Structures are given as C-alpha cells and as structure tokens.
C-alpha positions in Angstrom: 0.0 0.0 0.0 1.3 3.4 -0.9 1.9 6.1 1.6 -0.5 9.1 1.5 0.5 12.2 -0.5 3.4 14.0 1.2 2.8 17.7 2.1 5.6 19.8 0.5 8.0 21.2 3.0 8.7 25.0 2.9 12.0 26.3 1.8 14.4 27.3 4.6 14.5 31.0 5.5 18.0 31.4 4.1 19.9 34.3 2.6 19.7 32.5 -0.7 15.9 32.5 -0.5 15.8 36.2 0.4 18.1 37.1 -2.6 16.1 35.0 -4.9 12.8 36.6 -3.8 14.4 40.0 -4.5 15.6 39.0 -8.0 13.8 40.3 -11.1 11.8 37.1 -11.5 10.7 37.3 -7.9 12.3 34.0 -7.0 10.2 31.9 -9.4 11.5 28.3 -9.4 10.3 26.6 -12.6 7.6 27.4 -15.0 6.1 23.9 -15.2 6.9 22.6 -11.7 3.5 21.4 -10.8 3.2 17.9 -9.2 2.8 14.9 -11.5 -1.0 14.3 -12.1 -1.0 11.7 -14.8 0.7 8.5 -15.9 3.9 9.0 -18.0 6.3 7.0 -20.2 9.9 8.2 -20.6 13.2 6.8 -21.6 14.9 8.0 -18.4 13.4 9.1 -15.1 15.5 11.3 -12.9 14.7 11.3 -9.2 15.9 14.5 -7.5 16.0 18.1 -9.0 19.2 19.2 -7.4 22.5 19.9 -9.2 23.0 16.2 -10.0 19.5 15.5 -11.3 19.3 18.6 -13.5 22.9 18.0 -14.8 21.8 14.5 -15.7 18.7 15.9 -17.4 20.8 18.4 -19.3 23.1 15.6 -20.6 20.2 13.5 -21.6 18.4 16.3 -23.4 21.7 17.2 -25.3 21.7 13.6 -26.6 18.0 13.7 -27.6 16.9 11.3 -24.9 13.5 11.8 -23.4 13.5 12.3 -19.7 11.5 13.7 -16.8 12.7 14.9 -13.4 10.7 14.2 -10.2 11.3 15.8 -6.8 9.7 15.2 -3.5 9.7 19.0 -2.7 10.2 22.1 -4.7 13.4 22.9 -6.7 16.0 24.1 -4.3 14.5 22.6 -1.1 17.4 20.2 -0.6 21.2 20.7 -0.3 21.5 22.4 -3.7 19.5 25.3 -2.3 21.1 25.4 1.1 24.9 25.1 0.6 27.5 27.8 0.9 27.9 28.4 -2.9 31.5 27.5 -3.2 32.7 26.2 -6.6 35.9 24.2 -5.7 38.4 22.1 -7.5 39.1 19.6 -4.8 38.1 16.4 -3.0 38.0 15.8 0.7 41.1 13.6 0.1 44.1 15.6 -0.9 45.9 14.7 -4.1 49.1 13.6 -2.3 47.0 11.3 -0.2 45.4 9.9 -3.3 48.8 9.3 -4.7 49.9 7.5 -1.6 46.9 5.3 -1.6 46.3 4.7 -5.3 49.3 5.8 -7.2 50.3 8.8 -9.3 48.3 8.0 -12.4 45.1 7.9 -10.3 46.0 11.2 -8.6 46.5 12.8 -12.0 43.1 11.5 -13.2 41.4 12.7 -10.1 43.1 16.1 -10.4 41.6 16.4 -13.9 38.1 15.5 -12.7 38.3 18.0 -9.9 39.1 20.9 -12.2 36.7 19.6 -14.8 33.9 20.2 -12.3 34.7 23.9 -12.2 34.8 24.0 -16.0 31.3 22.4 -16.1 29.8 25.1 -13.8 31.4 27.8 -15.9 30.0 26.3 -19.1 26.5 25.9 -17.7 26.4 29.5 -16.4 27.5 30.7 -19.9 25.2 28.4 -21.9 22.1 29.3 -19.9 23.0 33.0 -19.3 22.8 32.6 -15.5 23.9 36.1 -14.7 21.7 36.2 -11.6 23.8 33.3 -10.1 26.7 35.8 -9.8 29.4 33.3 -10.5 32.8 34.7 -9.8 36.1 32.9 -10.4 37.8 34.5 -7.4 39.7 31.5 -5.9 39.5 30.0 -2.5 41.9 30.7 0.4 42.6 28.0 3.0 43.6 29.7 6.2 45.9 27.9 8.7 45.1 28.2 12.4 48.5 26.7 13.5 52.1 26.6 12.2 51.7 22.8 12.0 48.6 23.1 9.8 50.3 25.7 7.6 53.3 23.4 7.1 50.9 20.6 6.0 49.0 22.7 3.4 52.2 24.3 2.1 53.6 20.8 1.6 50.5 19.9 -0.3 50.7 23.0 -2.5 54.4 22.2 -3.2 53.6 18.6 -4.2 50.7 19.6 -6.5 53.0 22.2 -8.3 56.0 19.9 -8.5 54.3 16.6 -9.3 51.1 17.6 -11.2 52.4 20.8 -12.8 49.5 22.7 -11.3 50.6 26.3 -10.6 47.1 27.4 -9.4 48.0 26.9 -5.7 50.2 29.5 -3.9 51.3 30.2 -0.3 50.3 33.3 1.5 52.2 34.5 4.7 50.5 35.7 7.9 50.5 39.4 7.0 48.9 38.8 3.6 46.2 36.5 5.0 45.5 39.1 7.7 45.3 41.9 5.1 42.9 40.0 2.9 40.6 38.4 5.5 40.8 41.2 8.2 41.4 38.5 10.8 44.4 38.0 13.1 43.4 34.4 13.7 45.6 32.8 11.1 49.3 32.2 10.6 49.2 31.9 6.8 47.3 30.1 4.1 47.2 28.6 0.6 45.3 30.1 -2.2 43.7 27.8 -4.8 43.0 30.0 -7.8 40.8 27.6 -9.7 37.7 28.1 -7.5 34.9 30.5 -7.2 31.6 31.5 -5.6 28.0 31.4 -6.8 24.5 32.0 -5.5 23.6 28.3 -5.2 19.8 28.7 -5.3 19.9 31.0 -8.3 22.2 28.7 -10.1 19.9 25.7 -9.5 16.7 27.6 -10.4 18.4 29.0 -13.5 19.2 25.5 -14.7 15.6 24.4 -13.9 14.2 27.2 -15.9 16.5 26.5 -18.8 15.7 22.8 -18.9 11.9 23.4 -18.9 12.4 25.9 -21.8 14.1 23.0 -23.6 11.1 20.7 -23.0 12.3 18.7 -20.0 9.4 18.4 -17.5 10.3 18.9 -13.9 7.6 17.7 -11.5 7.9 19.2 -8.0 6.1 17.9 -4.9 6.2 14.5 -6.5 7.7 12.0 -4.1 8.6 8.6 -5.6 7.0 6.2 -3.1 7.8 2.9 -4.8 10.2 1.8 -7.5 9.5 -1.7 -9.0 10.3 -3.8 -12.0 8.4 -7.0 -12.7 10.3 -10.1 -13.8 10.8 -9.9 -17.5 9.7 -6.3 -17.8 12.1 -3.9 -19.6 10.8 -0.9 -17.8 10.9 0.3 -14.2 7.7 1.5 -12.7 7.8 4.5 -10.3 4.7 5.2 -8.3 4.0 8.7 -7.0 0.9 10.1 -5.3 -0.4 11.6 -8.6 0.6 9.2 -11.3 2.8 6.4 -12.4 6.1 6.8 -14.4 7.4 4.0 -16.6 11.0 4.3 -17.6 13.7 2.2 -19.3 16.3 3.7 -17.0 16.3 5.5 -13.6 18.8 7.9 -12.2 18.7 8.4 -8.5 20.2 11.8 -7.6 18.9 12.4 -4.0 22.2 12.4 -2.1 21.8 13.2 1.6 18.1 13.4 1.3 17.6 9.9 0.0 15.6 8.9 3.0 12.7 11.3 2.2 10.9 8.5 0.3 10.7 4.7 0.5 11.9 4.2 -3.0 15.3 5.9 -2.5 15.9 5.2 1.1 18.3 2.3 0.4 20.7 4.9 -1.1 21.0 6.6 2.2 23.0 3.6 3.5 25.8 4.8 1.2 26.1 8.0 3.3 26.7 9.5 6.7 24.5 12.7 6.5 26.3 15.5 8.4 24.5 18.7 9.3 26.0 21.9 8.0 24.8 25.1 9.6 25.1 28.7 8.3 24.5 32.2 9.5 24.5 35.5 7.6 24.7 38.9 9.3 22.9 42.1 8.5 24.7 44.2 6.0 28.1 45.3 7.3 28.9 48.9 8.1 30.9 50.5 5.3 34.2 50.5 7.2 33.9 46.8 8.0 32.9 45.9 4.5 36.0 47.6 3.2 38.3 45.7 5.6 37.0 42.2 5.6 37.6 39.6 2.8 38.6 42.3 0.4 39.3 39.9 -2.5 35.7 38.5 -2.5 36.9 34.9 -2.3 35.6 31.9 -0.3 37.6 31.0 2.8 38.1 27.9 4.8 40.1 27.1 7.9 42.3 24.1 8.7 40.6 23.0 11.9 39.1 19.5 11.9 35.6 20.8 12.6 36.1 23.3 9.7 34.5 26.7 9.5 34.1 28.5 6.2 33.2 32.1 5.4 32.7 34.7 2.7 31.0 37.9 2.0 27.6 38.0 0.1 25.4 41.0 -0.5 27.6 43.0 1.9 27.1 40.5 4.7 29.3 38.0 6.4 28.3 34.4 5.7 29.7 32.0 8.2 29.2 28.2 8.2 30.4 25.0 9.7 29.7 21.4 10.4 27.5 20.6 13.4 27.3 16.9 14.2 25.1 17.4 17.2 21.9 18.9 15.8 19.3 18.0 13.3 18.1 20.1 10.3 15.7 22.7 11.4 16.9 22.8 15.0 18.5 26.0 16.4 21.4 24.1 17.9 24.8 25.1 16.5 23.9 28.7 15.4 25.1 30.2 18.7 28.4 28.3 18.4 28.8 29.5 14.9 28.3 33.1 16.0 30.9 32.7 18.8 33.4 31.2 16.3 32.8 34.1 13.9 33.3 36.7 16.5 36.5 34.9 17.8 37.9 35.3 14.3 36.4 38.7 13.6 35.9 40.6 16.9 34.6 43.6 15.1 31.5 41.6 14.2 30.4 41.3 17.9 27.8 43.9 17.5 26.6 43.1 14.0 23.2 41.2 14.3 22.7 37.9 12.6 19.8 38.1 10.1 19.6 34.5 8.7 20.1 31.1 10.2 19.7 27.8 8.3 21.1 24.4 7.9 21.1 21.3 5.7 22.7 17.9 5.3 26.0 17.1 3.6 26.4 13.6 2.1 29.6 12.2 3.5 30.9 8.8 2.3 33.1 6.2 4.1 36.0 6.7 1.6 35.6 10.5 1.5 34.9 10.5 -2.2 31.8 10.9 -4.3 30.2 7.8 -5.8 28.6 7.4 -9.2 27.6 4.0 -10.6 24.9 1.4 -11.2 22.9 -0.3 -8.5 21.4 -2.6 -11.1 21.1 -2.8 -14.9 18.3 -0.2 -14.9 19.3 2.2 -12.1 22.2 4.6 -11.8 23.0 6.7 -8.8 25.3 9.7 -7.9 25.8 10.9 -4.4 28.3 11.7 -1.6 29.9 15.0 -2.5 31.5 15.4 1.0 30.9 19.2 1.1 32.2 20.1 -2.4 29.0 19.5 -4.3 28.3 22.5 -6.5 31.0 21.6 -9.1 31.2 17.9 -8.5 27.5 17.3 -8.6 27.2 19.3 -11.8 29.9 17.1 -13.3 28.8 13.7 -12.0 25.1 14.2 -12.8 26.2 14.3 -16.5 28.4 11.2 -16.0 25.4 9.4 -14.4 23.4 10.1 -17.6 26.2 8.7 -19.7 26.3 5.5 -17.5 22.5 5.2 -17.8 22.9 5.2 -21.6 25.5 2.5 -21.6 28.5 4.8 -22.0 31.8 4.4 -20.1 33.0 7.9 -18.9 36.4 8.2 -17.2 35.5 8.2 -13.5 38.7 7.0 -11.8 38.0 6.5 -8.1 34.6 8.0 -8.4 33.1 5.0 -10.2 31.2 2.8 -7.9 30.7 -0.9 -8.8 27.3 -1.0 -7.1 26.0 0.2 -3.8 28.5 0.0 -0.9 26.6 0.6 2.3 28.5 2.3 5.2 29.6 -0.5 7.6 27.4 -0.6 10.8 25.2 2.0 9.3 22.7 1.9 12.2 25.5 3.2 14.5 26.4 6.2 12.2 24.7 8.9 14.3 26.4 8.1 17.7 29.6 7.3 15.8 29.6 10.7 14.1 29.0 12.5 17.4 31.8 10.6 19.0 34.3 11.5 16.3 33.1 15.1 16.2 33.6 15.4 19.9 37.1 14.1 19.6 37.9 16.4 16.7 36.6 19.4 18.7 38.9 18.4 21.6 41.9 18.2 19.3 41.0 21.6 17.7 40.7 23.1 21.2 44.2 21.9 22.3 45.8 22.9 19.0 46.7 19.3 18.0 
C-alpha cells in the first residue's frame, strides 16, 4: 500500500531564498513545476531536482533522450539550495593522499576530474546565461590556524605544483592573510586560484528554468513512493501520489536526502549525512565591509571541525559542520556566531539576520560515488561538502552510464551500492568522532 501524499516542506528561511525573492523574476522556481498528475512513459526518469539531477537531465536532453525529473519537494529545497555556494576544484582527500593510496596515475586523473567540475559550472552558467547566479572565479583561500597546519597545506601545494604541474596553488604568509581576511586568527594560508563563488539557489533555479524551456518536464512535490520492475519487464515503474512513471532507466540523484521517500531510502545507506549550519549577518557597516575579505573569495580554515566564510550581499556568511543537531533545530547557530566573533571581533555587535542548515552527504571513503545499483538504475551521491562543481559534473556522467557509455571516472566510479559499515551506528559514531575532533582543535593538535 502506498503512503499518503506528502505535504511539501517550505524552503528554509535562508539568505539565498531572500536574494532569490528580490531578483527580477521574484524567486520563481520553474515554469512547469506542478506535481505529476498523470501516468507517464519516458526513456529515463531522474529522481531529484538538485544539481546532480538537473545536470543528468541536461546531458540526456543534449543527446536527444526523453526524460522527466521528479522531486519530493520544490526545486532548491534540498542541499542544492542550502549550501555555501563555493565552486571548488578539490576532493575531501588531498591529491598527495590519493597518490599514496592509489598511485600517481590515479592522482592525475582525479586532479583532472576535480578541475573539470569547475569548467562544467562555468560552461552551464554561460550556456544558460545565468547572470543572476553571480558566478565569480575568485579563488579559495585555505587559512591555517597553527604553524603545523600551515606546514601541511604548504607541503600539499608544493607537491601539486612539482608533481602535477599545477601552478594554481600558492602560499600566503600571515600578513597577507590578515590583510585579505581582516582577521588576526591565522598564521598563513594557501590560495587555490581555480575556484569561485556562486549564489547556489539562483544557479539551480536557472538550470531548472533552462531545462523546462528545452522541453524537459520537472515535477515538483512528487515523491517517488515505490520503484518496481516486474520479472521480464524492460521498464521500471515509479509510483507517485499523482501518477505512475514507466522508464527504461532511472537515475537516483537524491544524495543526503535519499531517506525522504521509501523508493530511494536504500541509497541513504551509502552515506553519513552530516549537518552543516550557516548564519548570515545584517549588511556590514561600510568600514567593516571595506576591511573584511577584500578579495571576495571563499575562505576555509584548517581545523578538523572546519568553518568557512565569505561575503555575500555586503554580509558576512559563516558556516560550519554541526554533528550534534538536526536540520531545522536551532542548535549550532550560537556556536557559529561565537566562532565568527572569535575570528572577527569587530562583528560582535553586528546582528545575525539569517540562520539555516542542511545535510552534507559524507561517504566512508571521503569521495563521491557514481555507478549502477542494477542494470536499470544509476546513482550519484556523496559530495563530501564540495557538491556545486562535482554534482554538476557527476550528474552528467550518471546520464552517460544510464545510456551504456563508459565515462572516465577513476576512483569515483562505484561498482554498485556500498553501504557504510554498521550504518545503524552512524549517528552516535559521528557524534563521538566530532567530539574528539573538537577536543583536538581546542588543544591545537
């Protein structure tokens, strides 16, 4: 028996939602985003209208393959509308670590894939004319909180330059980091030039509008409650509250929100969802705005429980991982504000205007996964906090896999579902690890 029709959840009250509402189109999501209300036959059904799902639909449409996109909520409700809007050319694993574990040839292939993700975002912004997404190729500065951390990231930059021939990473000394960030809390840093910032919700909605104009239907508020293929049937049947979809192939692109519906819940076992919380201040006074983060980059720090920050709309945006709270709870926001003021004391009297959170899909091997769960179903998930670029890339590779192609995936290719070991213990395990990391950060280890 199917579950009753799910009531769509409201979008979080984020800075991204406020900026979208103030844009010329009034924050409109998609022009044909009504729920599915009829039966449908397509070549490929895409579950999830985030970056991965829309990138998959884009790749299918370019090949002339009929597809439809289904989402349990509205476009932008999930991680693609909640993240920090950083377009990065990295993985959670460093390239020297990949070399140590898998060899230099693999490190080179992974390096190409990481930078290819940035190129994909650039090309989609250009092709669809997404000026409202405000993509800026400004680079990303990783700020070291101890001399030991600085030595480690400098060694990584040296290795990337000497071994991979990549000159896009450069070392900055304490004075330069202080001048650029306006904070005395760092001893130096490493600048990665091949990175940028974007308004994540505007980027996603721009892709959605572009795809609907090209004839790709996007059905919002359409949870897939059941996915079934009868013996001998060449099609998969997706059951939703308003209609049934029959498809030759299915792409599951639900990432850390896979447990929203019964049909995609098994994919959640690939992941450890980790809460990421964000705050945004009121607009900064002119003198502060002129002194803080003057190069308009994105910034991260080297602590294990990493914080990241950047300026948007004349405001300070400050975020970080919060293992101890659930999405929608207020826990974590006060801690973020304290951490922000510790790095930027001049912000002590600047009110916080927006608070929101969402889930990051973390994987056991710290890398994204794209592959087949069976001969009719492809999945892509687990971006480990670097999803804007990588999801935009891997969604297209998922489409290629669904059509029987063999894209170059290196370590990202998954030979089927690989559930996290002892998945039922993931929540207490994450809290235990996070508490240990916080202790190490506190003692400067």
